[in-house]
N, C-alpha and C positions, 0 to 999 in steps of 0.2 A: 504493500500500500504506500510505502514511503517514496517509491520511485516515481519520477515525473514522466511525461511523454518522452518517448524516443522517436525523433523524426527520422524514420528508417530510410527515407529516400532522399534526404538531404545529407549526403555523405560524400566525402571528397574522392572516393574511388568508385569506379564503375562496377558492374556485375563482374564477379570473378569468372573467368572463362574456363569452364569445365569441359572435359572431353565430350564429344557428341555421343560417345558410348555410355556415358554416365546417365542414369535416370533417377527418378525420385525414389523408387524402391531401394536402389543400391545406395543412394545417399543416406537414407535413414538407417539402413543396415550398417553402414560405416560408422554413423554416429554411435550406434549401439556397441559395435565391436571395438571401437576405439575409446569407449567410456567418455564420449563427448556429451551424451544426452540420454534421458529416458522420458518417454511421454507419448503424445499422439499428434498426428497431423491430419487435417481435413481440408479438402479443396472442393468447393461447389462451383460449377459453371452453369449459368442459366437455371439455377436452383436445383440442378441435378448433381449427384455425386460424381466427381471426376477422379478423386484419389483419396484414400484414407489408409492410415497405417499406424500401428502402435509398436513401440520399441521399449525394451528394458523391463524393469520390475516396478510394480506399484508398491510392493512391500518385500524387500530383500529378505528380511528376517523371517517372514512367513512363506517365502518362496512363491510369492504370487506375482505373475507377470501382468504388465499393462495390457489391456485390450481396448478396442475402439469405444467401449462403453465406460471405461474407467473415468472417475470424476477427480477433478483437481481444483484447488483454489486458484481463481483467476485474477485476484488482486484488482488493479485499477481498470481493467476492462469492465468492471462493474459500473464505472462512471458512464459508459455508453448506455447501459440499461437505465440508470438514474436520469440522465438527460432526456431519454426517450419518454420516460414517465412524466417528467415535468412538462414537456411539450404536449403530451396528451392532455394533461390537466389544463394547459393554456387553451388548447383547441376546444375543450369542453366549457370554457368560460369560467372555470373554477379558480383560475390563477392568471396573473398578467406578468409578462416579463419585466414590466415597469414597476411592479409592486416592490416596496422597500422592505428590507429585512426587519426593520423596526416593527412592522405590522405583526410579525410572528415571534421574534426574539429581540426585544428592545434592549436587553442586557448586553448584547454583543457590541463592542466599541465601534462607533461610526455607523451604526445600523440605520440611522436616518438617511444616509447617503448611499447605501449599498443596495443595489437592485438584484432581483432574481437573475437578470441577464448578466450582471457583473460576476455573480458566483458561477454561473454556467461556463463563462469564458475564462475563469481564473483571473479576473481583473478587479477583485473586491478589496484587496489589501488586507484580508483576514490572515492572521498568522497560521502557518502550516504546523499544526500540533505534532505531526509525526517527525518534525525536525528537533523536537525537544530532547534533551539528554535523557537517556534511560527510558524513552517512550516505549521501546520494544518490551521491556520488562513490565511496565505499567499496563499495557494493552493486552498482556497475556492472561489477564484475569477478566472476568465478566464486568462490563462497565455499563451503568445505566445512562439514560438520557440526561439526567441531572448531572452526573459526573462528567459526561462529555461536554455539556454546555459550560460547566464550571471551568473545565480545562481550557476551552476555546476563549471564553470571555476574560481569562486571566492575562491575555496579551493585548497590547495596544495595536491599533491599526498600523500597518506598515507603510501605506502610501494612499494617496487620494484615489478613490474608486474610479476605474476606467482610464487611469493615467498610464498604466502599463500592465503587462501580463506577467504574473508570477504564480506558478503552480502551487495549489494548496488543497490538501485533502480535506481540510476543515470546511471548504465550500460545499463539498458533496455530502459530508456528514449532515450539515445543516439543511441542505436541499431535501434529503431523505426524511428528516424530521418535519419539514414543511409539508411534504407529500402526505405524511401521516396525519398532520393536523387538518389538511384540506380534504383528504379522502376518508377520514375517520376509520382507518384501519392500520394495522401494523405494516411496516414496510415489507415484511416477508409476504403478507397477504396481498399487498399491492403488486409486488413483482409477480407473484403467482397468478393473479387475476389478469393483469394487463399484458404480460409477456409469456410466461411459462405455459399456462393453459392454452392461451390463444395460438401458440405455435407448436404445442405438443412437445415441449422440450423435456423428454423423459429422464434426462440425466442432469438436470439443473435444479439447484435449490439455493436457499439463502440463509446465512447466519447460523450455521451449525458446526459443531465440533466434528473432527475427522472420525469416521466410522469405518474401520477396516472390513467389517462384515458386509458392507454395502458397496463394495468395489470402489472405495475411495483410497487415493494414493497417499503414502507417506512421502515426505520430501527429503532430499539428500544433497550434500555438498561434497566436492571432490577433495580428497586428502591422500597423498602418497599413492596415487594411482588407483584408489578405491573409493566407492561411495560410502559416506558416513551419514547416518540419520540425524535429522534435526528433530528433537523431541520437545523443544520449547516453542510452542505455537501461539500465534496471535489468536485471541478470543474474538470471534466475529460479532459479538453483541455490540462492540464499540465501533467497529469499522463502518457499519451501516452502508449507505449507498456509495461510499468511497472505495470499498474493497471487500464487500461481504458475500459475494456470489461464488458458489461452487458449481463447476460445469466441466465440459470437455470440449475438444476441438470440434467434434461433430455438431453439438448443439450450438456452439458459438457461431459456426459458419452458417447454420440455419438462421440464427438471429440476425447476423449481419446481412445476409441475403434478403431477409424479410424487411429489414429496416430500409435498405437502399433501393428496394423495389416497391416501396409504397404500401406495404402491408401493415405497418404500425403507425405511420404518420402521414399526414396529408403532404402533397407536393410543396405547399407553402412552408409548412413546419420543417420539412427535410431541407429545404433551401436555407432556412434560417440556421438550422443546426450545422450545415456544412459551409456557411459563409464565414471565412476565417478572420480572426484578428490576431496578427502576429503568428500565423500558421496554426492557431488553435480555433477549432469550432466549438460547439457545445457538446462536451463529453466525447470529443473526437479530435484527432489531429488531421490537418488538411495539407497535403504536400504535392509538389510537382516534381517528377523525376523523369528526365528524358522524354518530356512531352506527355507523360502519363499523369493524370490526376489520381491520387491515392488517398483513401480515407483509412484511418486506423487508430489503434490504441495498444499500448503494452500494459503488462501487469507484473508486479513483483511483490510477493508476500511470503515471508519466511524464505524457504529456498525454492518455492514455486516460481516459475517464469512462464509468461504467456504473451503472445502477440496475435493480433487480428488485423487484417486489412481487407478492404474491398476496392477492386479496380473496375470502375464503370466501363471502360473501353472493352474489357473482356467479360463483363458481367460475371465477375468471379470473386468469391470470398475465400480467403486463404488464412488458416488459423493453425497456430502452433501452441500446444499446452504441454509444459514440462514439469516433472517433479524432480528433475536433476539436470544440471547443465554446467558444462565446463567451457568457458569462453563466452564471448558476446552472443546473446540470443538474437540480436538484430542481424548479425552476419549469417546465422543459420537460416533465418527467414529469407534473406536476400538470395541465398543459394537455392532455397526451395522455389522462390519466385522465378529465378532464372531458368531452372530446369523445367518448370511448368510452362514458361513461355516457349522454350525449345520444343516441348511436346506439342503445344498448340500449333507451332509452325510446321511440324512434321505431319500433323493431321489435316492441314489446309492444302 
């Protein structure tokens, strides 16, 4: 949850040129054999499955391997879900992007000047509480709404709202509480009703502890050539809409495809969401790479790493969810995208 957007396609090097004999299946197998990653990949084109694969173990200690249904914590990709929900509430007339935070949480510093839009764009000036020293230890325990609000209001506003962009998880924690106030349900119920049930996302849930009996993955970090488990986990009761969703690559690719093909938001709302300010849209990054418009978000929570992108030109959603990773996750996604594009060229 602490990690900000990674602008995958604003990178100083081009796609790495792999052999034409390389393919997606081989690439993922190499990640597994070389101890570079464990997790799942899903690619949808025109809403149909193009490629899916699972590698490595969901739980090494229990000798359980990942499969395409295995669930992972997806960290800040949760923000795309939250922004979608907020824009749905706006469409329904229950909320306005021009509403001030003061209307909901007047105790937050500068709340009379901070709008819903400012928070969606990370232009509010609200301090990012995940930057606080020892926050990881604090958030490992269940945290109530009152405790989270007390933590957020304890810091002064960092800058004048809408004067610049600065990533803050606090924005999306507050937005999910606002959604609860407006919709008169828990955020888990809201996510379930507005997205999970609507899209039949059978492997997506919100705000729960890891349950190994339900095909949910443990996360690992590399040490001395082997994967070591991280047993000290974030408690998702506090992360809310900033990082509280559990899912997998297959479900996220379905969600991203649905979002960008008008199944969750109107054309007007989607245009608002994807109109960037300093390369940030609402709950999404907006980038241009070699003439391609690319929408996406990354996620990092504990040792889980995830990335999701949608490329309109190819009508394709590409998602990577990992419970172990050695080296930059963005580079892995770039490799996957390159080989996907090579595969498309061969099929044309």
